[in-house]
C-alpha positions as CSV (number, residue, x, y, z in Angstrom):
1,M,0.0,0.0,0.0
2,I,1.3,3.4,-1.0
3,K,1.6,5.6,2.1
4,L,-0.1,8.9,2.3
5,P,2.5,11.6,1.6
6,V,3.2,13.9,4.5
7,K,1.3,17.1,4.1
8,R,3.7,20.0,4.6
9,K,2.4,23.4,5.8
10,G,1.2,25.4,2.8
11,V,1.3,22.4,0.5
12,K,-2.1,21.0,-0.7
13,L,-2.4,17.2,-1.0
14,L,-3.1,16.2,-4.5
15,K,-6.3,14.3,-5.3
16,H,-4.2,11.7,-7.2
17,D,-2.2,11.1,-4.0
18,I,-5.3,10.8,-2.0
19,I,-6.8,8.1,-4.2
20,L,-3.5,6.1,-4.4
21,S,-3.1,6.2,-0.7
22,S,-6.5,4.9,0.2
23,P,-7.4,1.3,1.1
24,P,-8.7,-0.6,-1.9
25,I,-12.3,-0.4,-0.9
26,L,-12.1,3.3,-0.6
27,R,-9.9,3.8,-3.6
28,D,-12.4,2.1,-5.8
29,F,-15.2,4.3,-4.5
30,L,-13.2,7.5,-5.0
31,T,-12.3,6.5,-8.6
32,Y,-15.9,5.5,-9.3
33,S,-17.1,8.9,-8.0
34,E,-14.7,10.8,-10.2
35,T,-14.9,8.8,-13.4
36,I,-18.4,7.5,-13.5
37,R,-20.4,9.9,-11.4
38,G,-18.3,12.8,-12.7
39,K,-17.6,14.4,-9.3
40,S,-15.2,17.2,-9.1
41,A,-11.7,17.0,-7.5
42,K,-13.1,18.9,-4.4
43,S,-16.0,16.5,-4.0
44,V,-13.6,13.5,-4.2
45,E,-11.4,15.1,-1.5
46,E,-14.3,15.7,0.7
47,Y,-15.5,12.1,0.4
48,Y,-12.0,11.0,1.3
49,L,-11.7,13.2,4.4
50,D,-15.2,12.3,5.6
51,L,-14.6,8.6,5.2
52,Q,-11.2,8.8,6.7
53,T,-12.6,10.3,9.9
54,F,-15.3,7.6,10.0
55,F,-12.8,4.8,9.5
56,R,-10.5,6.2,12.2
57,Y,-13.5,6.4,14.5
58,L,-14.5,2.8,13.6
59,L,-11.0,1.5,14.2
60,K,-10.7,3.2,17.6
61,T,-14.1,2.1,18.8
62,R,-13.5,-1.4,17.7
63,G,-10.3,-1.5,19.8
64,M,-8.1,-2.0,16.7
65,V,-5.7,0.8,17.6
66,S,-4.1,1.7,20.9
67,A,-6.3,3.8,23.2
68,D,-3.6,6.5,23.5
69,T,-3.1,6.9,19.7
70,D,-3.6,10.4,18.4
71,F,-6.8,10.3,16.4
72,E,-5.4,12.3,13.5
73,K,-2.5,9.7,13.2
74,I,-4.6,6.6,13.0
75,S,-3.9,4.7,9.8
76,I,-6.9,3.5,7.9
77,D,-4.9,0.9,5.9
78,P,-6.6,-2.0,7.9
79,V,-10.1,-1.0,6.6
80,D,-11.6,-3.8,4.4
81,I,-15.0,-5.1,3.5
82,D,-15.0,-7.5,6.4
83,L,-14.7,-4.6,8.9
84,I,-17.3,-2.6,7.0
85,K,-19.8,-5.5,7.1
86,T,-19.9,-5.1,10.9
87,V,-21.2,-1.5,10.7
88,T,-24.7,-0.9,11.9
89,I,-27.0,2.1,11.8
90,S,-26.3,2.5,15.5
91,D,-22.6,2.9,14.7
92,L,-23.4,5.6,12.1
93,Y,-25.5,7.6,14.5
94,A,-22.8,7.2,17.2
95,F,-20.3,8.6,14.8
96,I,-22.4,11.6,14.0
97,V,-22.7,12.3,17.7
98,F,-18.9,11.9,18.0
99,C,-18.5,14.5,15.2
100,K,-20.7,16.9,17.2
101,N,-19.4,16.5,20.7
102,D,-15.8,15.6,20.2
103,R,-14.9,17.4,16.9
104,G,-17.2,20.3,17.2
105,N,-18.8,19.9,13.7
106,N,-21.8,22.1,13.1
107,S,-25.0,20.8,11.6
108,A,-24.0,21.6,8.0
109,T,-20.8,19.6,8.3
110,R,-22.5,16.7,10.0
111,A,-25.1,16.7,7.3
112,R,-22.4,16.5,4.6
113,K,-20.8,13.6,6.5
114,T,-24.1,11.9,6.6
115,S,-24.5,12.3,2.9
116,T,-21.1,10.9,2.3
117,L,-21.9,7.8,4.4
118,R,-25.2,7.2,2.6
119,I,-23.5,7.5,-0.9
120,F,-20.7,5.2,0.1
121,F,-22.8,2.5,1.6
122,K,-25.3,2.7,-1.3
123,Y,-22.3,2.2,-3.6
124,L,-21.2,-1.0,-1.7
125,T,-24.8,-2.4,-1.5
126,S,-26.4,-1.5,-4.9
127,H,-23.4,-1.1,-7.2
128,L,-20.9,-3.8,-5.9
129,N,-23.4,-6.0,-4.1
130,L,-20.9,-6.5,-1.3
131,L,-23.4,-5.8,1.5
132,E,-26.7,-7.6,1.9
133,V,-28.2,-4.8,4.0
134,N,-27.4,-1.1,3.6
135,P,-26.9,0.2,7.2
136,A,-27.1,3.8,6.0
137,E,-30.4,3.5,4.1
138,L,-32.4,5.0,6.9
139,L,-29.7,7.3,8.2
140,E,-31.2,10.7,8.7
141,A,-29.2,13.9,8.4
142,P,-29.3,16.7,11.0
143,K,-31.5,19.6,10.1
144,V,-29.6,22.5,8.7
145,K,-30.9,26.0,9.3
146,A,-31.4,27.6,5.9
147,A,-29.8,30.9,6.0
148,L,-30.7,33.5,3.4
149,P,-27.7,34.2,1.2
150,R,-26.1,37.7,1.6
151,H,-26.1,39.8,-1.5
152,L,-25.3,43.3,-2.7
153,T,-28.1,45.7,-3.5
154,L,-28.4,47.2,-7.0
155,E,-26.8,50.4,-5.6
156,D,-24.0,48.5,-4.0
157,S,-23.3,46.7,-7.2
158,L,-23.0,49.9,-9.2
159,E,-20.6,51.3,-6.5
160,L,-18.5,48.2,-6.8
161,L,-18.2,48.5,-10.6
162,N,-17.5,52.2,-10.3
163,S,-14.6,51.5,-7.9
164,V,-12.5,49.7,-10.5
165,A,-9.3,51.5,-11.4
166,G,-5.6,50.9,-11.9
167,P,-3.4,49.2,-14.5
168,N,-5.6,46.1,-14.8
169,R,-8.9,48.1,-14.9
170,E,-10.3,46.5,-18.1
171,R,-9.6,43.0,-16.8
172,D,-10.9,43.5,-13.3
173,Y,-14.0,45.3,-14.6
174,C,-14.7,42.4,-16.9
175,I,-14.3,39.9,-14.0
176,L,-16.8,41.8,-11.8
177,T,-19.2,42.3,-14.7
178,L,-19.3,38.6,-15.4
179,F,-19.8,37.8,-11.8
180,L,-22.6,40.2,-11.3
181,N,-24.4,39.5,-14.6
182,C,-23.9,35.8,-15.2
183,G,-23.8,34.4,-11.6
184,M,-20.9,32.1,-12.3
185,R,-18.9,30.4,-9.6
186,L,-15.3,31.4,-8.8
187,S,-13.9,28.2,-10.3
188,E,-16.0,28.7,-13.4
189,L,-14.6,32.2,-14.0
190,C,-11.0,31.3,-13.4
191,G,-11.4,28.3,-15.8
192,L,-12.7,30.4,-18.7
193,N,-10.8,30.1,-22.0
194,T,-11.0,32.6,-24.9
195,T,-12.5,29.8,-27.0
196,D,-15.5,29.7,-24.5
197,I,-16.7,33.0,-25.9
198,R,-18.9,32.1,-28.8
199,Q,-19.8,34.1,-31.9
200,D,-23.5,33.8,-31.1
201,G,-23.2,35.9,-27.9
202,T,-23.0,32.9,-25.5
203,L,-20.4,31.8,-23.0
204,R,-19.5,28.2,-22.2
205,L,-19.0,27.4,-18.5
206,L,-17.6,24.2,-17.0
207,G,-19.4,23.8,-13.6
208,K,-19.4,21.3,-10.8
209,G,-18.8,17.7,-11.8
210,N,-17.5,18.9,-15.2
211,K,-21.0,19.7,-16.2
212,E,-21.1,22.1,-19.1
213,R,-23.7,24.8,-19.5
214,I,-24.2,27.8,-21.8
215,V,-25.1,31.3,-20.6
216,Y,-26.1,34.3,-22.7
217,L,-24.0,37.4,-22.5
218,N,-25.9,40.7,-22.2
219,D,-24.7,44.0,-23.6
220,A,-22.7,44.9,-20.4
221,C,-20.8,41.6,-20.6
222,K,-20.1,41.9,-24.3
223,A,-18.8,45.5,-23.9
224,A,-16.6,44.5,-20.9
225,I,-15.1,41.6,-22.8
226,A,-14.6,43.6,-26.0
227,A,-12.7,46.3,-23.9
228,Y,-10.5,43.7,-22.2
229,L,-9.5,41.4,-25.1
230,P,-7.3,43.9,-27.0
231,L,-5.4,44.4,-23.8
232,R,-5.1,40.8,-22.7
233,P,-1.4,39.7,-22.6
234,N,-0.3,37.4,-25.4
235,E,3.5,37.5,-25.1
236,G,5.2,35.4,-22.5
237,V,2.1,33.6,-21.4
238,V,2.9,30.0,-20.1
239,A,2.1,27.5,-22.8
240,T,-0.4,25.6,-20.8
241,D,-2.3,28.8,-20.1
242,K,-2.2,30.4,-23.5
243,N,-6.0,30.0,-24.0
244,A,-6.9,31.3,-20.6
245,L,-9.3,34.3,-20.8
246,F,-8.0,36.0,-17.7
247,I,-4.2,36.3,-17.3
248,S,-2.3,37.3,-14.1
249,R,0.7,39.6,-13.9
250,N,2.8,36.4,-13.9
251,R,1.6,35.5,-17.3
252,R,-0.4,32.6,-16.1
253,R,-4.1,31.7,-15.8
254,I,-5.5,33.9,-13.1
255,S,-5.9,31.9,-9.8
256,N,-8.8,31.7,-7.4
257,K,-6.8,33.5,-4.7
258,T,-5.9,36.4,-7.0
259,V,-9.6,36.9,-8.0
260,Q,-10.6,36.7,-4.3
261,H,-8.0,39.3,-3.4
262,L,-9.0,41.7,-6.2
263,V,-12.7,41.4,-5.3
264,K,-12.0,42.0,-1.6
265,T,-9.9,45.1,-2.6
266,Y,-12.7,46.6,-4.7
267,L,-15.3,45.9,-2.1
268,E,-13.3,47.8,0.5
269,K,-12.7,50.6,-2.0
270,A,-16.5,50.8,-2.6
271,G,-17.1,51.0,1.1
272,L,-18.5,47.5,1.3
273,G,-15.7,45.8,3.2
274,G,-16.1,44.0,6.4
275,Q,-19.7,43.0,5.6
276,G,-19.1,39.4,4.8
277,F,-19.2,39.8,1.0
278,S,-17.1,37.6,-1.2
279,T,-16.8,36.3,-4.8
280,H,-19.6,33.8,-4.0
281,K,-21.8,36.6,-2.7
282,L,-21.5,38.2,-6.1
283,R,-23.0,35.0,-7.5
284,H,-25.8,35.4,-5.0
285,T,-26.2,39.0,-6.0
286,A,-26.6,38.2,-9.7
287,A,-29.2,35.6,-8.9
288,T,-31.1,38.0,-6.6
289,L,-31.0,40.9,-9.0
290,M,-32.3,38.7,-11.9
291,Y,-35.1,37.3,-9.8
292,Q,-36.2,40.5,-8.1
293,H,-35.7,43.0,-10.9
294,G,-35.9,40.9,-14.0
295,N,-38.9,38.8,-13.2
296,V,-36.9,35.7,-14.1
297,D,-38.7,32.4,-13.7
298,I,-37.1,30.3,-11.0
299,R,-36.6,27.4,-13.4
300,V,-34.7,29.6,-15.8
301,L,-32.6,30.9,-12.9
302,K,-31.8,27.3,-12.0
303,D,-30.4,26.7,-15.4
304,I,-28.4,29.9,-15.5
305,L,-26.8,29.1,-12.1
306,G,-26.2,25.5,-13.0
307,H,-28.0,24.1,-9.9
308,A,-28.7,20.4,-9.9
309,N,-32.1,20.7,-8.4
310,L,-34.8,23.4,-8.1
311,G,-34.7,23.3,-4.3
312,T,-31.3,24.9,-4.2
313,T,-32.5,27.8,-6.4
314,Q,-35.7,28.4,-4.5
315,I,-33.8,30.1,-1.6
316,Y,-33.9,33.2,-3.8
317,T,-37.7,33.2,-3.7
318,H,-37.4,33.3,0.1
319,I,-35.4,36.5,-0.1
320,S,-38.3,38.1,-2.0
321,D,-40.8,36.8,0.5
322,K,-38.8,38.3,3.4
323,Q,-38.6,41.7,1.6
324,I,-42.4,41.6,1.0
325,K,-42.9,41.0,4.7
326,N,-40.5,43.8,5.6
327,A,-42.3,46.1,3.3
328,I,-45.7,45.4,4.9
329,D,-44.2,45.7,8.4
330,S,-42.8,49.1,7.5
331,N,-46.2,50.5,6.7
332,P,-46.8,53.4,9.2
333,L,-50.1,51.9,10.0
334,A,-48.6,48.6,11.0
335,G,-48.4,49.5,14.7
336,V,-52.0,50.9,14.9
337,K,-54.2,48.9,17.1
338,T,-58.0,48.8,17.5
339,K,-59.2,51.5,19.8
340,P,-60.7,50.0,22.9
341,K,-64.4,50.0,23.0
342,E,-65.8,52.7,25.4
343,K,-68.0,51.3,28.2
344,T,-71.6,52.4,28.3
345,D,-73.5,53.2,31.4
346,A,-75.4,50.0,31.0
347,E,-72.2,48.1,31.1
């Protein structure tokens, strides 16, 4: 078995190393998730980390490691199908409790771990037929409080765009314009190539799980791209990044961190810093503005954002409902109560 490379500070463990270092039963699942189910590298890594934690817990509670062994140093190499066959739904719930009490995981993190366990055990039961009974079939996830996504107002968005200046003005303005108009994810924007801009006024995006979708460019996006392309660096660009749409000062494809930094810089310049806004909040902003100001059907919005199911998109309808309630509550007559009935002599 190939040992897991030591993760040095500041060095990210590669997905390839994660898969190779896993026990065969886990390695097969991770490979299946990536190649057949089309899961992204990030999803595969999250599956690994969730199952690594579960297997460490299982090995410790089964007495298969010394009681004084550091939890984070427990090797999961001994995990095989025989051990997994001993798992019951009680073990799974006990693990979720362990994640809450011992590891301090919030409900969202515990819900993700629950989902990973259900997917993994379904794979072993239905796909490989290695288990007669799926112990995770009835495993319920903890309820996660649905928080309304933060977003910029229309006025805030205009202030943000007006704040752009400096030597990379055209590039940065184009980036913010695409975020605010198309609602794309950070990874989707950084992954854009010049060939993704089509002659018919559309843009090809590669989303989660390598799913491709097409979005239409409005006039603002077309103008921003047209202003940037003549200034886009061509000389000295790294060969592997020669087709990248957005180029950094190092003549490479612009990175996630660079985009996050420039968005943060312009938010602060626009007086919007320190309010929890980020690149992902610009995606929320685009969706909210389209829904509230453009009367966009929720199903159309789902396709624009690249959501897998309508339920994810429907949170934007809740934003509108809350605003309607606030509008009604702000009516100056909202606090007026019925005048008490005056008592008569007879009473």
